[in-house]
Backbone as a printed PyTorch tensor [residue, N CA C, xyz], in Angstrom:
tensor([[[  3.7220,  26.9500,  -6.9380],
         [  3.2060,  26.4490,  -5.6130],
         [  4.3340,  25.4540,  -5.1540]],

        [[  4.6930,  25.5200,  -3.9640],
         [  5.6980,  24.6080,  -3.3560],
         [  5.0990,  23.4560,  -2.5810]],

        [[  5.6160,  22.3200,  -2.8230],
         [  5.1350,  21.0170,  -2.2720],
         [  6.0870,  20.8600,  -0.9850]],

        [[  5.3860,  20.4960,   0.1810],
         [  6.2170,  20.1610,   1.4700],
         [  5.9520,  18.8000,   1.6350]],

        [[  7.1560,  18.0080,   1.6010],
         [  7.0400,  16.6320,   1.6680],
         [  7.1630,  16.1440,   3.2110]],

        [[  6.2390,  15.4350,   3.6360],
         [  6.0880,  14.9880,   4.9510],
         [  6.9510,  13.6370,   5.0930]],

        [[  7.1030,  12.8600,   4.0990],
         [  7.7790,  11.6160,   4.1110],
         [  7.7440,  10.9660,   2.7670]],

        [[  8.7500,  10.0080,   2.6340],
         [  8.7380,   9.2890,   1.3800],
         [  9.0410,   7.8520,   1.7230]],

        [[  8.3390,   6.8120,   1.2140],
         [  8.6450,   5.4280,   1.4510],
         [  8.7250,   4.6090,   0.0310]],

        [[  9.5840,   3.7150,   0.1610],
         [  9.7100,   2.8550,  -1.0190],
         [  9.7760,   1.4510,  -0.6360]],

        [[  9.2960,   0.4610,  -1.3510],
         [  9.4390,  -0.8790,  -1.0640],
         [  9.4150,  -1.8010,  -2.2750]],

        [[ 10.0720,  -2.8310,  -2.1750],
         [ 10.2200,  -3.8670,  -3.3430],
         [ 10.0230,  -5.2190,  -2.8210]],

        [[  9.2780,  -5.8950,  -3.6170],
         [  8.8620,  -7.2800,  -3.1840],
         [  9.1060,  -8.2560,  -4.3390]],

        [[  9.8490,  -9.3810,  -3.9900],
         [ 10.0360, -10.5260,  -4.9170],
         [  8.6500, -11.3830,  -5.0150]],

        [[  8.1420, -11.1790,  -6.1970],
         [  6.7780, -11.9610,  -6.2730],
         [  6.6890, -13.2640,  -6.2080]],

        [[  7.5970, -14.0940,  -6.5020],
         [  7.6040, -15.5350,  -6.2630],
         [  7.7620, -15.7880,  -4.7220]],

        [[  8.5840, -15.0770,  -4.0450],
         [  8.6640, -15.3750,  -2.4970],
         [  7.4480, -14.9150,  -1.9060]],

        [[  6.7500, -13.7880,  -2.4090],
         [  5.5870, -13.2430,  -1.7480],
         [  4.4210, -14.2730,  -1.9920]],

        [[  4.2640, -14.8580,  -3.3000],
         [  3.3610, -15.8630,  -3.5780],
         [  3.5280, -17.1930,  -2.6640]],

        [[  4.8540, -17.4550,  -2.3420],
         [  5.0480, -18.6830,  -1.4690],
         [  4.4360, -18.4590,  -0.0830]],

        [[  4.6740, -17.1530,   0.3690],
         [  4.1360, -16.7420,   1.6670],
         [  2.6270, -16.6930,   1.6550]],

        [[  2.0240, -16.2170,   0.5830],
         [  0.5500, -16.3780,   0.4790],
         [  0.0270, -17.8070,   0.5200]],

        [[  0.6580, -18.6120,  -0.2490],
         [  0.2350, -20.0360,  -0.2130],
         [  0.5780, -20.7530,   1.0230]],

        [[  1.5410, -20.3960,   1.7460],
         [  1.9890, -21.1650,   2.9040],
         [  1.4420, -20.7150,   4.1770]],

        [[  0.7340, -19.4100,   4.2640],
         [  0.3610, -18.8840,   5.4880],
         [ -1.1530, -18.7250,   5.4580]],

        [[ -1.8300, -19.5200,   6.2580],
         [ -3.3670, -19.4830,   6.2240],
         [ -3.8080, -18.0790,   6.6010]],

        [[ -4.8320, -17.7610,   5.8780],
         [ -5.4850, -16.5410,   6.0240],
         [ -4.6430, -15.1500,   5.7560]],

        [[ -3.4470, -15.3230,   5.1210],
         [ -2.6470, -14.0740,   5.0210],
         [ -3.2380, -13.0810,   4.1320]],

        [[ -3.9230, -13.5280,   3.0400],
         [ -4.7480, -12.6850,   2.0940],
         [ -5.6840, -11.6860,   3.0560]],

        [[ -6.4580, -12.5930,   3.7640],
         [ -7.4320, -11.8260,   4.5520],
         [ -6.8780, -10.9020,   5.6000]],

        [[ -5.6140, -11.0930,   6.0210],
         [ -5.0460, -10.1320,   6.9840],
         [ -4.2920,  -9.0070,   6.4100]],

        [[ -3.9630,  -9.1590,   5.1370],
         [ -3.2450,  -8.0430,   4.3990],
         [ -4.0710,  -7.1690,   3.4700]],

        [[ -5.1450,  -7.6960,   2.9110],
         [ -5.8330,  -6.9860,   1.9250],
         [ -7.2030,  -6.7840,   2.1510]],

        [[ -7.7110,  -5.7020,   1.6200],
         [ -9.2410,  -5.3600,   1.7670],
         [ -9.9630,  -6.4660,   0.8560]],

        [[-11.2010,  -6.7110,   1.0970],
         [-11.9380,  -7.6650,   0.3940],
         [-11.8070,  -7.3590,  -1.2900]],

        [[-11.8220,  -6.3340,  -1.6470],
         [-11.8830,  -5.9330,  -3.1970],
         [-10.5140,  -6.2940,  -3.7520]],

        [[ -9.3830,  -6.3990,  -2.9000],
         [ -8.1990,  -6.6940,  -3.4410],
         [ -7.7350,  -8.1760,  -3.4770]],

        [[ -8.4660,  -8.9060,  -2.7440],
         [ -7.9390, -10.4050,  -2.4120],
         [ -7.9770, -11.2740,  -3.6360]],

        [[ -8.7240, -11.1000,  -4.6140],
         [ -8.8130, -11.9850,  -5.8340],
         [ -7.8530, -11.4650,  -6.9570]],

        [[ -7.0610, -10.4160,  -6.7510],
         [ -6.1960,  -9.7950,  -7.8320],
         [ -5.1480, -10.7530,  -8.1260]],

        [[ -4.3740, -10.8180,  -9.3080],
         [ -3.3020, -11.6760,  -9.6620],
         [ -2.2720, -11.3600,  -8.6600]],

        [[ -1.3280, -12.3170,  -8.4860],
         [ -0.2700, -12.3320,  -7.3780],
         [  0.5920, -11.0060,  -7.5250]],

        [[  0.9520, -10.6880,  -8.8420],
         [  1.7490,  -9.5380,  -9.1410],
         [  1.2170,  -8.1800,  -8.6750]],

        [[ -0.0870,  -8.1020,  -8.8420],
         [ -0.9300,  -6.9830,  -8.3040],
         [ -0.9620,  -6.9540,  -6.7330]],

        [[ -1.0780,  -8.0760,  -6.1370],
         [ -1.1180,  -8.1630,  -4.7270],
         [  0.3260,  -7.8710,  -4.1550]],

        [[  1.2870,  -8.2330,  -4.8810],
         [  2.7090,  -7.9080,  -4.4120],
         [  2.8770,  -6.4510,  -4.3780]],

        [[  2.4440,  -5.8180,  -5.5280],
         [  2.6260,  -4.3610,  -5.6600],
         [  1.7240,  -3.6580,  -4.6230]],

        [[  0.5870,  -4.1990,  -4.3050],
         [ -0.2730,  -3.3840,  -3.2690],
         [  0.4600,  -3.7150,  -1.9090]],

        [[  1.0700,  -4.8620,  -1.6660],
         [  1.7950,  -5.0280,  -0.4990],
         [  2.9780,  -4.0060,  -0.2440]],

        [[  3.5910,  -3.9330,  -1.3560],
         [  4.7360,  -2.9620,  -1.3030],
         [  4.1970,  -1.5790,  -1.1890]],

        [[  3.1530,  -1.2130,  -1.7410],
         [  2.5550,   0.1720,  -1.5180],
         [  2.2580,   0.3800,   0.0110]],

        [[  1.5860,  -0.5160,   0.6060],
         [  1.1970,  -0.5320,   2.0430],
         [  2.5680,  -0.2750,   2.9280]],

        [[  3.3850,  -1.1600,   2.6520],
         [  4.7880,  -0.9410,   3.3490],
         [  5.4110,   0.3670,   3.0340]],

        [[  5.3040,   0.7680,   1.9660],
         [  5.8730,   2.1820,   1.5640],
         [  5.1160,   3.2830,   2.1370]],

        [[  3.7830,   3.1510,   2.3550],
         [  2.9180,   4.2040,   3.0110],
         [  3.3780,   4.0430,   4.4660]],

        [[  3.5110,   3.0430,   5.1470],
         [  4.0070,   2.9710,   6.5550],
         [  5.4340,   3.6870,   6.7620]],

        [[  6.3910,   3.3820,   5.7840],
         [  7.6130,   4.0990,   5.9930],
         [  7.4750,   5.6290,   5.6690]],

        [[  6.6270,   6.0980,   4.7800],
         [  6.4480,   7.5710,   4.4680],
         [  5.8530,   8.0830,   5.7740]],

        [[  4.9790,   7.3760,   6.5040],
         [  4.4390,   7.9880,   7.6320],
         [  5.3070,   7.8180,   8.9540]],

        [[  6.3750,   7.1600,   8.7760],
         [  7.2590,   6.9510,   9.9160],
         [  6.9110,   5.8450,  10.8850]],

        [[  5.8910,   4.9670,  10.5400],
         [  5.4690,   3.8610,  11.4150],
         [  4.1460,   3.4760,  11.1320]],

        [[  3.6430,   2.3410,  11.7620],
         [  2.2680,   1.8140,  11.5520],
         [  1.2850,   2.2930,  12.5030]],

        [[  1.6110,   3.0300,  13.5460],
         [  0.6340,   3.3410,  14.5280],
         [ -0.6730,   3.9520,  14.0140]],

        [[ -1.7940,   3.3410,  14.4010],
         [ -3.0370,   3.8430,  13.9290],
         [ -3.5440,   3.1640,  12.5880]],

        [[ -2.7810,   2.3200,  11.9520],
         [ -2.9360,   1.7090,  10.6370],
         [ -3.2790,   0.4130,  10.6890]],

        [[ -4.2890,  -0.1510,   9.8550],
         [ -4.5270,  -1.5210,   9.6570],
         [ -4.5020,  -1.8310,   8.2480]],

        [[ -3.8150,  -2.9570,   8.0720],
         [ -3.6560,  -3.3830,   6.5380],
         [ -4.9000,  -3.4870,   5.7660]],

        [[ -5.8790,  -4.0800,   6.3320],
         [ -7.1690,  -4.1800,   5.5970],
         [ -7.9310,  -2.9410,   5.4170]],

        [[ -7.6550,  -1.9810,   6.1150],
         [ -8.3350,  -0.5940,   6.0400],
         [ -7.5010,   0.2500,   5.0710]],

        [[ -6.4970,  -0.1800,   4.4730],
         [ -5.7540,   0.4800,   3.4400],
         [ -6.1080,  -0.3450,   2.0940]],

        [[ -6.8710,   0.3630,   1.2290],
         [ -7.2770,  -0.2810,   0.0240],
         [ -6.6170,   0.4140,  -1.2210]],

        [[ -6.3390,  -0.2640,  -2.1560],
         [ -5.7970,   0.3910,  -3.4180],
         [ -6.6360,  -0.2940,  -4.5480]],

        [[ -7.8040,   0.3750,  -4.8630],
         [ -8.7260,  -0.1080,  -5.8470],
         [ -8.0660,  -0.3560,  -7.3050]],

        [[ -8.6800,  -1.3120,  -7.8900],
         [ -8.1900,  -1.5890,  -9.3450],
         [ -8.8480,  -0.5690, -10.1670]],

        [[ -8.0730,   0.2420, -10.8820],
         [ -8.6190,   1.2610, -11.7990],
         [ -7.7310,   1.5300, -13.0490]],

        [[ -8.3530,   2.0910, -14.0600],
         [ -7.7180,   2.5220, -15.1950],
         [ -6.7530,   3.6470, -14.9930]],

        [[ -7.2200,   4.5070, -14.1760],
         [ -6.5270,   5.8070, -13.7320],
         [ -5.3780,   5.4240, -12.9080]],

        [[ -4.6880,   6.5770, -12.4130],
         [ -3.4420,   6.5200, -11.4890],
         [ -3.9230,   5.8280, -10.2580]],

        [[ -3.0150,   4.9320,  -9.7180],
         [ -3.4260,   4.3630,  -8.4790],
         [ -3.4870,   5.3650,  -7.2650]],

        [[ -4.3640,   5.0610,  -6.2750],
         [ -4.6580,   5.8210,  -5.2100],
         [ -5.0900,   4.9350,  -3.9040]],

        [[ -4.7680,   5.5320,  -2.7460],
         [ -5.1300,   4.7440,  -1.5390],
         [ -6.6220,   5.2910,  -1.2700]],

        [[ -7.3890,   4.2100,  -0.6010],
         [ -8.6740,   4.6670,  -0.1340],
         [ -8.4490,   4.0390,   1.4130]],

        [[ -8.8710,   4.9310,   2.3060],
         [ -8.7090,   4.3940,   3.7290],
         [-10.0070,   4.3230,   4.2800]],

        [[-10.1710,   3.2780,   5.2070],
         [-11.3320,   3.0050,   5.9840],
         [-11.1310,   2.8650,   7.5050]],

        [[-12.3440,   3.0030,   8.2000],
         [-12.2040,   2.7430,   9.6750],
         [-11.1790,   3.6760,  10.4590]],

        [[-10.6260,   3.0650,  11.4030],
         [ -9.5990,   3.7730,  12.2480],
         [ -8.4790,   4.3780,  11.4300]],

        [[ -7.9990,   3.6400,  10.4910],
         [ -7.0440,   4.0700,   9.5230],
         [ -7.3800,   5.4260,   8.8550]],

        [[ -8.5800,   5.5340,   8.4300],
         [ -8.9820,   6.8900,   7.7010],
         [ -8.9920,   7.7960,   8.8070]],

        [[ -9.3450,   7.6250,   9.9750],
         [ -9.3010,   8.6800,  11.0610],
         [ -7.9250,   9.1150,  11.3180]],

        [[ -7.0540,   8.1870,  11.4660],
         [ -5.5280,   8.4240,  11.6150],
         [ -4.9380,   9.1980,  10.5520]],

        [[ -5.2270,   8.8910,   9.4390],
         [ -4.6810,   9.5340,   8.2630],
         [ -5.3650,  11.0730,   8.1470]],

        [[ -6.5260,  11.1060,   8.4900],
         [ -7.2110,  12.5150,   8.3960],
         [ -6.5860,  13.5140,   9.5450]],

        [[ -6.2590,  12.8980,  10.7440],
         [ -5.5430,  13.6770,  11.5660],
         [ -4.1810,  14.2030,  11.2840]],

        [[ -3.5830,  13.5940,  10.2640],
         [ -2.1930,  13.8840,   9.9730],
         [ -1.9950,  14.9330,   8.9050]],

        [[ -3.2730,  15.2570,   8.1850],
         [ -3.2010,  16.3400,   7.2980],
         [ -2.2370,  16.1370,   6.0660]],

        [[ -2.1770,  15.0030,   5.6040],
         [ -1.3090,  14.6510,   4.3890],
         [ -2.0850,  14.1430,   3.2670]],

        [[ -1.6360,  14.2400,   2.1970],
         [ -2.1630,  13.5480,   0.8470],
         [ -0.9950,  12.7690,   0.4240]],

        [[ -1.3010,  11.7560,  -0.4300],
         [ -0.2040,  10.8320,  -0.9050],
         [ -0.2610,  10.7430,  -2.5310]],

        [[  0.9720,  10.5130,  -2.9460],
         [  1.2910,  10.2660,  -4.3120],
         [  1.8080,   8.8500,  -4.3920]],

        [[  1.1280,   8.0570,  -5.1580],
         [  1.5520,   6.6350,  -5.1750],
         [  1.9460,   6.2140,  -6.5730]],

        [[  2.9390,   5.4790,  -6.5790],
         [  3.4490,   4.8640,  -7.9310],
         [  3.6910,   3.2260,  -7.7380]],

        [[  3.0340,   2.3960,  -8.6690],
         [  3.1260,   1.0220,  -8.3440],
         [  3.7370,   0.4200,  -9.7710]],

        [[  4.5460,  -0.6110,  -9.7260],
         [  4.9160,  -1.2350, -10.9520],
         [  5.2670,  -2.6940, -10.6600]],

        [[  5.2270,  -3.6040, -11.5610],
         [  5.7630,  -5.0130, -11.4280],
         [  6.1270,  -5.4490, -12.7240]],

        [[  7.4160,  -5.9820, -12.8060],
         [  7.8140,  -6.6150, -14.0330],
         [  9.0390,  -7.5220, -13.6820]],

        [[  9.2760,  -8.4720, -14.3980],
         [ 10.4040,  -9.4380, -14.1750],
         [ 10.4930, -10.1110, -12.8040]],

        [[  9.3630, -10.3340, -12.1450],
         [  9.3110, -11.0300, -10.8700],
         [  9.5260, -10.1470,  -9.6630]],

        [[  9.4810,  -8.7640,  -9.9570],
         [  9.6810,  -7.7070,  -8.9640],
         [  8.6080,  -6.8090,  -8.8220]],

        [[  7.9350,  -6.5080,  -7.7080],
         [  6.9220,  -5.4820,  -7.5160],
         [  7.5540,  -4.3790,  -6.8680]],

        [[  7.1570,  -3.0940,  -7.1390],
         [  7.8040,  -1.9020,  -6.6120],
         [  6.7530,  -0.9650,  -6.2440]],

        [[  6.8690,  -0.1820,  -5.2090],
         [  5.9210,   0.9370,  -4.9470],
         [  6.7450,   2.0960,  -4.1870]],

        [[  6.2040,   3.2070,  -4.6000],
         [  6.8870,   4.5790,  -3.9740],
         [  5.6340,   5.3530,  -3.5630]],

        [[  5.7790,   5.9140,  -2.3960],
         [  4.7550,   6.6770,  -1.7890],
         [  5.4150,   7.9500,  -1.2130]],

        [[  4.8670,   9.1620,  -1.7010],
         [  5.2130,  10.3810,  -1.1160],
         [  4.0470,  10.9640,  -0.3420]],

        [[  4.3510,  11.3340,   0.9390],
         [  3.3560,  11.9790,   1.7740],
         [  3.6290,  13.4700,   1.5470]],

        [[  2.5340,  14.2100,   1.3160],
         [  2.6390,  15.7320,   1.1760],
         [  1.8400,  16.2600,   2.0730]],

        [[  2.3260,  17.2990,   2.7880],
         [  1.5680,  18.0710,   3.7410],
         [  0.4020,  18.9000,   2.9720]],

        [[ -0.9290,  18.8170,   3.4840],
         [ -1.8740,  19.4810,   2.8280],
         [ -1.9110,  20.8950,   3.1390]]])
């Protein structure tokens, strides 16, 4: 079976700098993260931010997407996106599925997203 790649996005986040932005910008957690994500450790938040940025890159832009409608639940299994509201409708219209990889180590958070045509 052949996989057709619609897009690929990668993002890297400096965790300390990201934490400084969270601490210094009122309501930034509420603007960037779904309610289930907001209390995660800063390293996990940085990786989720990188994933959301990588998703936007894989799709070629943010049109129809809302940060808080993109959720990456905490799980023991492989990470995955959950979409809500208008973002879910936008993703549904694009007929793509996603492969997500997250990592954080040594003060750096990384995410890679491959968008595959369904």
